[in-house]
All heavy atoms as TSV, in Angstrom:
chain	resi	resn	atom	element	x	y	z
A	1	MET	N	N	-74.089	36.989	65.533
A	1	MET	CA	C	-73.473	38.019	66.353
A	1	MET	C	C	-74.029	37.884	67.764
A	1	MET	O	O	-75.236	37.791	67.952
A	1	MET	CB	C	-73.817	39.392	65.759
A	1	MET	CG	C	-73.266	40.527	66.548
A	1	MET	SD	S	-73.649	42.190	65.934
A	1	MET	CE	C	-73.245	42.090	64.233
A	2	ASP	N	N	-73.145	37.907	68.729
A	2	ASP	CA	C	-73.608	37.789	70.106
A	2	ASP	C	C	-74.049	39.148	70.650
A	2	ASP	O	O	-73.773	40.194	70.072
A	2	ASP	CB	C	-72.530	37.149	70.989
A	2	ASP	CG	C	-71.280	38.006	71.092
A	2	ASP	OD1	O	-71.374	39.172	71.480
A	2	ASP	OD2	O	-70.186	37.481	70.783
A	3	THR	N	N	-74.747	39.089	71.751
A	3	THR	CA	C	-75.327	40.303	72.343
A	3	THR	C	C	-74.262	41.312	72.738
A	3	THR	O	O	-74.431	42.512	72.523
A	3	THR	CB	C	-76.189	39.934	73.565
A	3	THR	OG1	O	-77.165	38.974	73.164
A	3	THR	CG2	C	-76.890	41.146	74.128
A	4	GLN	N	N	-73.159	40.855	73.290
A	4	GLN	CA	C	-72.100	41.772	73.729
A	4	GLN	C	C	-71.513	42.544	72.554
A	4	GLN	O	O	-71.284	43.752	72.649
A	4	GLN	CB	C	-70.998	41.013	74.483
A	4	GLN	CG	C	-69.947	41.920	75.074
A	4	GLN	CD	C	-70.515	42.941	76.051
A	4	GLN	OE1	O	-71.414	42.629	76.829
A	4	GLN	NE2	N	-70.015	44.154	76.000
A	5	THR	N	N	-71.304	41.868	71.448
A	5	THR	CA	C	-70.784	42.543	70.254
A	5	THR	C	C	-71.771	43.591	69.765
A	5	THR	O	O	-71.385	44.705	69.391
A	5	THR	CB	C	-70.505	41.517	69.138
A	5	THR	OG1	O	-69.582	40.560	69.629
A	5	THR	CG2	C	-69.944	42.183	67.902
A	6	LEU	N	N	-73.039	43.248	69.781
A	6	LEU	CA	C	-74.076	44.188	69.359
A	6	LEU	C	C	-74.105	45.418	70.263
A	6	LEU	O	O	-74.188	46.548	69.786
A	6	LEU	CB	C	-75.428	43.487	69.351
A	6	LEU	CG	C	-76.602	44.277	68.815
A	6	LEU	CD1	C	-76.354	44.705	67.376
A	6	LEU	CD2	C	-77.869	43.463	68.904
A	7	ILE	N	N	-73.984	45.197	71.557
A	7	ILE	CA	C	-73.969	46.313	72.517
A	7	ILE	C	C	-72.783	47.230	72.247
A	7	ILE	O	O	-72.909	48.459	72.256
A	7	ILE	CB	C	-73.944	45.777	73.966
A	7	ILE	CG1	C	-75.274	45.103	74.289
A	7	ILE	CG2	C	-73.639	46.892	74.960
A	7	ILE	CD1	C	-75.257	44.306	75.568
A	8	GLU	N	N	-71.625	46.637	71.972
A	8	GLU	CA	C	-70.434	47.441	71.689
A	8	GLU	C	C	-70.607	48.253	70.404
A	8	GLU	O	O	-70.210	49.418	70.344
A	8	GLU	CB	C	-69.216	46.525	71.580
A	8	GLU	CG	C	-68.804	45.917	72.894
A	8	GLU	CD	C	-67.779	44.806	72.750
A	8	GLU	OE1	O	-67.306	44.548	71.622
A	8	GLU	OE2	O	-67.439	44.185	73.777
A	9	ARG	N	N	-71.208	47.654	69.401
A	9	ARG	CA	C	-71.413	48.368	68.134
A	9	ARG	C	C	-72.422	49.490	68.279
A	9	ARG	O	O	-72.272	50.551	67.676
A	9	ARG	CB	C	-71.815	47.390	67.048
A	9	ARG	CG	C	-70.667	46.494	66.656
A	9	ARG	CD	C	-71.004	45.627	65.491
A	9	ARG	NE	N	-69.869	44.776	65.166
A	9	ARG	CZ	C	-69.836	43.966	64.137
A	9	ARG	NH1	N	-70.877	43.892	63.326
A	9	ARG	NH2	N	-68.779	43.225	63.916
A	10	VAL	N	N	-73.446	49.274	69.083
A	10	VAL	CA	C	-74.430	50.329	69.326
A	10	VAL	C	C	-73.771	51.479	70.080
A	10	VAL	O	O	-74.035	52.653	69.795
A	10	VAL	CB	C	-75.657	49.780	70.083
A	10	VAL	CG1	C	-76.533	50.899	70.600
A	10	VAL	CG2	C	-76.456	48.859	69.165
A	11	ALA	N	N	-72.886	51.171	71.017
A	11	ALA	CA	C	-72.157	52.220	71.734
A	11	ALA	C	C	-71.315	53.041	70.763
A	11	ALA	O	O	-71.235	54.268	70.882
A	11	ALA	CB	C	-71.279	51.608	72.821
A	12	LEU	N	N	-70.732	52.392	69.786
A	12	LEU	CA	C	-69.955	53.096	68.768
A	12	LEU	C	C	-70.853	54.005	67.928
A	12	LEU	O	O	-70.490	55.144	67.634
A	12	LEU	CB	C	-69.221	52.095	67.871
A	12	LEU	CG	C	-68.350	52.678	66.778
A	12	LEU	CD1	C	-67.234	53.525	67.370
A	12	LEU	CD2	C	-67.779	51.561	65.916
A	13	VAL	N	N	-72.028	53.525	67.584
A	13	VAL	CA	C	-72.978	54.344	66.830
A	13	VAL	C	C	-73.361	55.583	67.631
A	13	VAL	O	O	-73.468	56.681	67.088
A	13	VAL	CB	C	-74.232	53.520	66.446
A	13	VAL	CG1	C	-75.348	54.409	65.941
A	13	VAL	CG2	C	-73.870	52.474	65.404
A	14	LYS	N	N	-73.533	55.416	68.933
A	14	LYS	CA	C	-73.879	56.555	69.785
A	14	LYS	C	C	-72.780	57.621	69.751
A	14	LYS	O	O	-73.079	58.814	69.734
A	14	LYS	CB	C	-74.123	56.104	71.230
A	14	LYS	CG	C	-75.419	55.372	71.417
A	14	LYS	CD	C	-75.577	54.949	72.863
A	14	LYS	CE	C	-76.843	54.165	73.069
A	14	LYS	NZ	N	-77.006	53.734	74.473
A	15	THR	N	N	-71.521	57.210	69.732
A	15	THR	CA	C	-70.441	58.196	69.670
A	15	THR	C	C	-70.435	58.905	68.321
A	15	THR	O	O	-70.159	60.101	68.243
A	15	THR	CB	C	-69.056	57.567	69.924
A	15	THR	OG1	O	-68.745	56.642	68.886
A	15	THR	CG2	C	-68.990	56.887	71.276
A	16	LYS	N	N	-70.750	58.180	67.264
A	16	LYS	CA	C	-70.821	58.796	65.935
A	16	LYS	C	C	-71.971	59.789	65.869
A	16	LYS	O	O	-71.885	60.814	65.205
A	16	LYS	CB	C	-70.991	57.734	64.844
A	16	LYS	CG	C	-69.889	56.714	64.802
A	16	LYS	CD	C	-68.566	57.338	64.457
A	16	LYS	CE	C	-67.507	56.238	64.381
A	16	LYS	NZ	N	-66.179	56.754	64.240
A	17	ARG	N	N	-73.034	59.496	66.581
A	17	ARG	CA	C	-74.171	60.420	66.611
A	17	ARG	C	C	-73.749	61.755	67.220
A	17	ARG	O	O	-74.119	62.813	66.735
A	17	ARG	CB	C	-75.319	59.806	67.411
A	17	ARG	CG	C	-76.572	60.660	67.360
A	17	ARG	CD	C	-77.673	60.110	68.243
A	17	ARG	NE	N	-78.887	60.863	68.072
A	17	ARG	CZ	C	-79.094	62.084	68.563
A	17	ARG	NH1	N	-78.145	62.680	69.264
A	17	ARG	NH2	N	-80.222	62.719	68.350
A	18	GLU	N	N	-72.981	61.683	68.277
A	18	GLU	CA	C	-72.491	62.913	68.908
A	18	GLU	C	C	-71.620	63.711	67.940
A	18	GLU	O	O	-71.679	64.940	67.915
A	18	GLU	CB	C	-71.716	62.581	70.189
A	18	GLU	CG	C	-72.569	61.973	71.288
A	18	GLU	CD	C	-73.709	62.883	71.714
A	18	GLU	OE1	O	-73.507	64.106	71.813
A	18	GLU	OE2	O	-74.812	62.356	71.937
A	19	GLN	N	N	-70.838	63.028	67.135
A	19	GLN	CA	C	-70.011	63.720	66.144
A	19	GLN	C	C	-70.876	64.408	65.095
A	19	GLN	O	O	-70.573	65.517	64.656
A	19	GLN	CB	C	-69.050	62.739	65.479
A	19	GLN	CG	C	-67.985	62.233	66.410
A	19	GLN	CD	C	-67.121	61.141	65.795
A	19	GLN	OE1	O	-67.383	60.669	64.701
A	19	GLN	NE2	N	-66.088	60.745	66.515
A	20	LEU	N	N	-71.954	63.760	64.699
A	20	LEU	CA	C	-72.868	64.375	63.730
A	20	LEU	C	C	-73.543	65.612	64.326
A	20	LEU	O	O	-73.750	66.604	63.628
A	20	LEU	CB	C	-73.921	63.371	63.263
A	20	LEU	CG	C	-73.453	62.335	62.254
A	20	LEU	CD1	C	-74.568	61.326	61.985
A	20	LEU	CD2	C	-72.994	62.991	60.968
A	21	LEU	N	N	-73.894	65.540	65.602
A	21	LEU	CA	C	-74.496	66.714	66.250
A	21	LEU	C	C	-73.517	67.891	66.260
A	21	LEU	O	O	-73.907	69.031	66.022
A	21	LEU	CB	C	-74.925	66.376	67.676
A	21	LEU	CG	C	-76.181	65.525	67.813
A	21	LEU	CD1	C	-76.393	65.136	69.266
A	21	LEU	CD2	C	-77.388	66.254	67.264
A	22	THR	N	N	-72.260	67.596	66.516
A	22	THR	CA	C	-71.233	68.634	66.494
A	22	THR	C	C	-71.089	69.202	65.090
A	22	THR	O	O	-70.994	70.420	64.899
A	22	THR	CB	C	-69.882	68.070	66.972
A	22	THR	OG1	O	-70.048	67.568	68.294
A	22	THR	CG2	C	-68.810	69.140	66.978
A	23	LEU	N	N	-71.102	68.332	64.101
A	23	LEU	CA	C	-71.011	68.768	62.707
A	23	LEU	C	C	-72.193	69.641	62.321
A	23	LEU	O	O	-72.038	70.640	61.600
A	23	LEU	CB	C	-70.936	67.541	61.791
A	23	LEU	CG	C	-70.828	67.797	60.301
A	23	LEU	CD1	C	-69.540	68.553	59.970
A	23	LEU	CD2	C	-70.891	66.481	59.539
A	24	LEU	N	N	-73.353	69.295	62.818
A	24	LEU	CA	C	-74.563	70.048	62.495
A	24	LEU	C	C	-74.487	71.491	62.981
A	24	LEU	O	O	-75.131	72.381	62.425
A	24	LEU	CB	C	-75.776	69.337	63.103
A	24	LEU	CG	C	-77.146	69.730	62.594
A	24	LEU	CD1	C	-77.254	69.490	61.097
A	24	LEU	CD2	C	-78.216	68.955	63.330
A	25	GLU	N	N	-73.686	71.746	63.992
A	25	GLU	CA	C	-73.535	73.100	64.533
A	25	GLU	C	C	-72.674	73.998	63.650
A	25	GLU	O	O	-72.636	75.208	63.847
A	25	GLU	CB	C	-72.943	73.033	65.939
A	25	GLU	CG	C	-73.866	72.362	66.943
A	25	GLU	CD	C	-73.206	72.143	68.284
A	25	GLU	OE1	O	-72.013	72.497	68.446
A	25	GLU	OE2	O	-73.880	71.605	69.174
A	26	GLN	N	N	-71.987	73.406	62.669
A	26	GLN	CA	C	-71.121	74.188	61.784
A	26	GLN	C	C	-71.967	75.070	60.870
A	26	GLN	O	O	-72.902	74.587	60.237
A	26	GLN	CB	C	-70.237	73.263	60.937
A	26	GLN	CG	C	-69.332	72.372	61.742
A	26	GLN	CD	C	-68.339	73.162	62.576
A	26	GLN	OE1	O	-67.757	74.135	62.111
A	26	GLN	NE2	N	-68.165	72.756	63.823
A	27	PRO	N	N	-71.652	76.346	60.783
A	27	PRO	CA	C	-72.480	77.252	59.981
A	27	PRO	C	C	-72.279	77.110	58.466
A	27	PRO	O	O	-73.118	77.559	57.692
A	27	PRO	CB	C	-72.021	78.641	60.446
A	27	PRO	CG	C	-70.631	78.428	60.934
A	27	PRO	CD	C	-70.592	77.033	61.492
A	28	ASN	N	N	-71.212	76.470	58.041
A	28	ASN	CA	C	-70.905	76.424	56.613
A	28	ASN	C	C	-71.219	75.068	55.971
A	28	ASN	O	O	-70.585	74.681	54.998
A	28	ASN	CB	C	-69.428	76.766	56.392
A	28	ASN	CG	C	-68.498	75.812	57.130
A	28	ASN	OD1	O	-68.933	75.031	57.952
A	28	ASN	ND2	N	-67.220	75.906	56.839
A	29	LEU	N	N	-72.200	74.353	56.475
A	29	LEU	CA	C	-72.534	73.029	55.952
A	29	LEU	C	C	-73.240	73.085	54.594
A	29	LEU	O	O	-73.103	72.181	53.789
A	29	LEU	CB	C	-73.434	72.270	56.924
A	29	LEU	CG	C	-72.770	71.367	57.918
A	29	LEU	CD1	C	-73.812	70.619	58.719
A	29	LEU	CD2	C	-71.805	70.416	57.299
A	30	GLY	N	N	-74.007	74.104	54.392
A	30	GLY	CA	C	-74.738	74.211	53.133
A	30	GLY	C	C	-75.724	73.068	52.962
A	30	GLY	O	O	-76.442	72.696	53.878
A	31	SER	N	N	-75.731	72.473	51.769
A	31	SER	CA	C	-76.694	71.414	51.476
A	31	SER	C	C	-76.369	70.105	52.204
A	31	SER	O	O	-77.222	69.214	52.267
A	31	SER	CB	C	-76.765	71.167	49.968
A	31	SER	OG	O	-75.529	70.716	49.487
A	32	LEU	N	N	-75.174	69.973	52.755
A	32	LEU	CA	C	-74.843	68.777	53.534
A	32	LEU	C	C	-75.669	68.680	54.813
A	32	LEU	O	O	-75.802	67.603	55.391
A	32	LEU	CB	C	-73.359	68.745	53.883
A	32	LEU	CG	C	-72.416	68.417	52.737
A	32	LEU	CD1	C	-70.972	68.502	53.206
A	32	LEU	CD2	C	-72.706	67.043	52.183
A	33	ARG	N	N	-76.222	69.805	55.243
A	33	ARG	CA	C	-77.060	69.820	56.447
A	33	ARG	C	C	-78.210	68.815	56.308
A	33	ARG	O	O	-78.584	68.140	57.265
A	33	ARG	CB	C	-77.589	71.232	56.695
A	33	ARG	CG	C	-78.400	71.380	57.963
A	33	ARG	CD	C	-78.730	72.835	58.242
A	33	ARG	NE	N	-77.546	73.657	58.396
A	33	ARG	CZ	C	-76.796	73.705	59.501
A	33	ARG	NH1	N	-77.111	72.980	60.537
A	33	ARG	NH2	N	-75.742	74.493	59.567
A	34	ILE	N	N	-78.761	68.709	55.105
A	34	ILE	CA	C	-79.859	67.770	54.855
A	34	ILE	C	C	-79.389	66.334	55.097
A	34	ILE	O	O	-80.074	65.534	55.739
A	34	ILE	CB	C	-80.387	67.928	53.410
A	34	ILE	CG1	C	-80.999	69.316	53.242
A	34	ILE	CG2	C	-81.396	66.843	53.063
A	34	ILE	CD1	C	-81.292	69.693	51.797
A	35	ASP	N	N	-78.199	65.999	54.594
A	35	ASP	CA	C	-77.660	64.647	54.766
A	35	ASP	C	C	-77.355	64.347	56.229
A	35	ASP	O	O	-77.600	63.235	56.706
A	35	ASP	CB	C	-76.399	64.458	53.923
A	35	ASP	CG	C	-76.683	64.528	52.439
A	35	ASP	OD1	O	-77.782	64.122	52.015
A	35	ASP	OD2	O	-75.806	64.990	51.694
A	36	VAL	N	N	-76.826	65.322	56.934
A	36	VAL	CA	C	-76.508	65.128	58.352
A	36	VAL	C	C	-77.800	64.918	59.140
A	36	VAL	O	O	-77.878	64.027	59.987
A	36	VAL	CB	C	-75.693	66.317	58.906
A	36	VAL	CG1	C	-75.514	66.215	60.409
A	36	VAL	CG2	C	-74.337	66.393	58.216
A	37	ASN	N	N	-78.818	65.701	58.841
A	37	ASN	CA	C	-80.110	65.522	59.510
A	37	ASN	C	C	-80.688	64.137	59.233
A	37	ASN	O	O	-81.212	63.479	60.138
A	37	ASN	CB	C	-81.108	66.592	59.069
A	37	ASN	CG	C	-80.952	67.877	59.843
A	37	ASN	OD1	O	-80.653	67.867	61.031
A	37	ASN	ND2	N	-81.150	68.990	59.174
A	38	GLN	N	N	-80.592	63.695	57.986
A	38	GLN	CA	C	-81.103	62.371	57.625
A	38	GLN	C	C	-80.340	61.274	58.375
A	38	GLN	O	O	-80.939	60.325	58.877
A	38	GLN	CB	C	-80.988	62.152	56.112
A	38	GLN	CG	C	-81.508	60.821	55.651
A	38	GLN	CD	C	-83.013	60.695	55.812
A	38	GLN	OE1	O	-83.733	61.667	55.672
A	38	GLN	NE2	N	-83.477	59.499	56.119
A	39	ALA	N	N	-79.036	61.406	58.458
A	39	ALA	CA	C	-78.231	60.421	59.182
A	39	ALA	C	C	-78.629	60.374	60.658
A	39	ALA	O	O	-78.738	59.289	61.244
A	39	ALA	CB	C	-76.748	60.744	59.034
A	40	LEU	N	N	-78.860	61.538	61.245
A	40	LEU	CA	C	-79.281	61.592	62.650
A	40	LEU	C	C	-80.639	60.917	62.846
A	40	LEU	O	O	-80.834	60.167	63.806
A	40	LEU	CB	C	-79.331	63.031	63.138
A	40	LEU	CG	C	-77.985	63.663	63.444
A	40	LEU	CD1	C	-78.117	65.160	63.611
A	40	LEU	CD2	C	-77.383	63.034	64.682
A	41	GLU	N	N	-81.567	61.163	61.939
A	41	GLU	CA	C	-82.884	60.545	62.043
A	41	GLU	C	C	-82.781	59.024	61.947
A	41	GLU	O	O	-83.423	58.296	62.714
A	41	GLU	CB	C	-83.805	61.073	60.939
A	41	GLU	CG	C	-84.261	62.491	61.146
A	41	GLU	CD	C	-85.096	63.012	59.986
A	41	GLU	OE1	O	-85.595	62.198	59.181
A	41	GLU	OE2	O	-85.250	64.239	59.892
A	42	GLU	N	N	-81.970	58.540	61.030
A	42	GLU	CA	C	-81.818	57.093	60.864
A	42	GLU	C	C	-81.119	56.470	62.069
A	42	GLU	O	O	-81.492	55.378	62.514
A	42	GLU	CB	C	-81.069	56.789	59.574
A	42	GLU	CG	C	-81.901	57.122	58.349
A	42	GLU	CD	C	-81.182	56.856	57.044
A	42	GLU	OE1	O	-80.160	56.129	57.044
A	42	GLU	OE2	O	-81.642	57.360	56.009
A	43	MET	N	N	-80.129	57.152	62.610
A	43	MET	CA	C	-79.461	56.649	63.814
A	43	MET	C	C	-80.433	56.593	64.983
A	43	MET	O	O	-80.438	55.620	65.745
A	43	MET	CB	C	-78.270	57.529	64.179
A	43	MET	CG	C	-77.057	57.265	63.377
A	43	MET	SD	S	-75.708	58.280	64.026
A	43	MET	CE	C	-74.332	57.492	63.223
A	44	ASP	N	N	-81.245	57.633	65.124
A	44	ASP	CA	C	-82.224	57.649	66.206
A	44	ASP	C	C	-83.210	56.495	66.066
A	44	ASP	O	O	-83.577	55.860	67.062
A	44	ASP	CB	C	-82.959	58.986	66.246
A	44	ASP	CG	C	-82.089	60.116	66.744
A	44	ASP	OD1	O	-81.031	59.844	67.348
A	44	ASP	OD2	O	-82.465	61.286	66.520
A	45	ASP	N	N	-83.632	56.207	64.835
A	45	ASP	CA	C	-84.532	55.077	64.604
A	45	ASP	C	C	-83.864	53.765	65.012
A	45	ASP	O	O	-84.489	52.914	65.660
A	45	ASP	CB	C	-84.956	55.010	63.139
A	45	ASP	CG	C	-85.903	56.127	62.745
A	45	ASP	OD1	O	-86.456	56.799	63.642
A	45	ASP	OD2	O	-86.085	56.331	61.521
A	46	LEU	N	N	-82.604	53.591	64.623
A	46	LEU	CA	C	-81.882	52.371	64.986
A	46	LEU	C	C	-81.712	52.240	66.497
A	46	LEU	O	O	-81.883	51.156	67.060
A	46	LEU	CB	C	-80.513	52.352	64.313
A	46	LEU	CG	C	-80.501	52.096	62.817
A	46	LEU	CD1	C	-79.100	52.331	62.254
A	46	LEU	CD2	C	-80.964	50.687	62.510
A	47	LEU	N	N	-81.381	53.347	67.152
A	47	LEU	CA	C	-81.196	53.312	68.605
A	47	LEU	C	C	-82.521	53.021	69.319
A	47	LEU	O	O	-82.544	52.274	70.311
A	47	LEU	CB	C	-80.583	54.621	69.094
A	47	LEU	CG	C	-79.144	54.864	68.650
A	47	LEU	CD1	C	-78.707	56.286	68.996
A	47	LEU	CD2	C	-78.199	53.842	69.250
A	48	ASP	N	N	-83.613	53.575	68.815
A	48	ASP	CA	C	-84.926	53.286	69.398
A	48	ASP	C	C	-85.289	51.812	69.236
A	48	ASP	O	O	-85.805	51.181	70.162
A	48	ASP	CB	C	-86.012	54.155	68.764
A	48	ASP	CG	C	-85.929	55.602	69.194
A	48	ASP	OD1	O	-85.277	55.906	70.223
A	48	ASP	OD2	O	-86.526	56.454	68.497
A	49	GLU	N	N	-85.008	51.272	68.064
A	49	GLU	CA	C	-85.279	49.855	67.812
A	49	GLU	C	C	-84.439	48.979	68.743
A	49	GLU	O	O	-84.922	47.984	69.278
A	49	GLU	CB	C	-84.983	49.517	66.355
A	49	GLU	CG	C	-85.299	48.101	65.984
A	49	GLU	CD	C	-86.778	47.786	65.987
A	49	GLU	OE1	O	-87.589	48.705	65.770
A	49	GLU	OE2	O	-87.126	46.616	66.210
A	50	PHE	N	N	-83.192	49.350	68.951
A	50	PHE	CA	C	-82.330	48.609	69.868
A	50	PHE	C	C	-82.906	48.641	71.283
A	50	PHE	O	O	-82.950	47.613	71.969
A	50	PHE	CB	C	-80.917	49.181	69.849
A	50	PHE	CG	C	-79.980	48.502	70.795
A	50	PHE	CD1	C	-79.430	47.269	70.490
A	50	PHE	CD2	C	-79.642	49.087	72.009
A	50	PHE	CE1	C	-78.565	46.624	71.364
A	50	PHE	CE2	C	-78.779	48.463	72.887
A	50	PHE	CZ	C	-78.242	47.226	72.569
A	51	LYS	N	N	-83.361	49.815	71.710
A	51	LYS	CA	C	-83.933	49.939	73.056
A	51	LYS	C	C	-85.178	49.079	73.225
A	51	LYS	O	O	-85.405	48.500	74.281
A	51	LYS	CB	C	-84.278	51.402	73.350
A	51	LYS	CG	C	-83.080	52.267	73.576
A	51	LYS	CD	C	-83.498	53.716	73.768
A	51	LYS	CE	C	-82.285	54.620	73.824
A	51	LYS	NZ	N	-82.679	56.046	73.903
A	52	ARG	N	N	-85.995	48.998	72.175
A	52	ARG	CA	C	-87.202	48.171	72.254
A	52	ARG	C	C	-86.854	46.678	72.255
A	52	ARG	O	O	-87.516	45.887	72.932
A	52	ARG	CB	C	-88.138	48.478	71.077
A	52	ARG	CG	C	-88.891	49.780	71.219
A	52	ARG	CD	C	-90.001	49.897	70.199
A	52	ARG	NE	N	-89.532	49.832	68.815
A	52	ARG	CZ	C	-89.117	50.866	68.105
A	52	ARG	NH1	N	-89.104	52.065	68.648
A	52	ARG	NH2	N	-88.732	50.711	66.859
A	53	THR	N	N	-85.831	46.312	71.519
A	53	THR	CA	C	-85.462	44.909	71.401
A	53	THR	C	C	-84.667	44.415	72.601
A	53	THR	O	O	-84.867	43.293	73.067
A	53	THR	CB	C	-84.635	44.684	70.116
A	53	THR	OG1	O	-85.367	45.198	68.995
A	53	THR	CG2	C	-84.351	43.225	69.893
A	54	PHE	N	N	-83.785	45.257	73.122
A	54	PHE	CA	C	-82.930	44.893	74.254
A	54	PHE	C	C	-83.045	45.959	75.343
A	54	PHE	O	O	-82.123	46.746	75.566
A	54	PHE	CB	C	-81.454	44.800	73.819
A	54	PHE	CG	C	-81.193	43.775	72.754
A	54	PHE	CD1	C	-81.049	44.162	71.427
A	54	PHE	CD2	C	-81.091	42.435	73.079
A	54	PHE	CE1	C	-80.801	43.230	70.447
A	54	PHE	CE2	C	-80.841	41.489	72.103
A	54	PHE	CZ	C	-80.700	41.891	70.777
A	55	PRO	N	N	-84.177	46.010	76.038
A	55	PRO	CA	C	-84.385	47.086	77.026
A	55	PRO	C	C	-83.353	47.098	78.158
A	55	PRO	O	O	-82.951	48.165	78.618
A	55	PRO	CB	C	-85.793	46.838	77.564
A	55	PRO	CG	C	-86.183	45.491	77.107
A	55	PRO	CD	C	-85.294	45.105	75.969
A	56	LYS	N	N	-82.884	45.943	78.598
A	56	LYS	CA	C	-81.906	45.894	79.692
A	56	LYS	C	C	-80.552	46.451	79.237
A	56	LYS	O	O	-79.889	47.168	79.978
A	56	LYS	CB	C	-81.703	44.466	80.192
A	56	LYS	CG	C	-82.858	43.918	80.974
A	56	LYS	CD	C	-82.513	42.535	81.462
A	56	LYS	CE	C	-83.662	41.896	82.192
A	56	LYS	NZ	N	-83.320	40.534	82.650
A	57	GLU	N	N	-80.140	46.097	78.038
A	57	GLU	CA	C	-78.823	46.490	77.532
A	57	GLU	C	C	-78.779	47.939	77.073
A	57	GLU	O	O	-77.725	48.518	76.918
A	57	GLU	CB	C	-78.396	45.577	76.381
A	57	GLU	CG	C	-77.984	44.206	76.816
A	57	GLU	CD	C	-79.170	43.261	77.026
A	57	GLU	OE1	O	-80.322	43.676	76.792
A	57	GLU	OE2	O	-78.948	42.124	77.416
A	58	ALA	N	N	-79.921	48.536	76.831
A	58	ALA	CA	C	-79.968	49.886	76.289
A	58	ALA	C	C	-79.593	50.948	77.316
A	58	ALA	O	O	-79.298	52.074	76.961
A	58	ALA	CB	C	-81.370	50.186	75.730
A	59	ASN	N	N	-79.553	50.599	78.561
A	59	ASN	CA	C	-79.258	51.597	79.607
A	59	ASN	C	C	-77.824	51.877	79.741
A	59	ASN	O	O	-76.888	51.585	79.408
A	59	ASN	CB	C	-79.819	51.137	80.945
A	59	ASN	CG	C	-81.322	51.068	80.908
A	59	ASN	OD1	O	-81.968	51.804	80.176
A	59	ASN	ND2	N	-81.882	50.178	81.673
């Protein structure tokens, strides 16, 4: 996979993260709140790893 493709996929992950944040604001999530929080934590870990690996592209 080339760097440009990776950058595009990370940008897509960032948009999905925003959707999860919006979902987290819903008052009727119930036990799904745990899964949404876990997904956010894992996405944040991946985004942090990307920033460490490709500092120029992460901006």
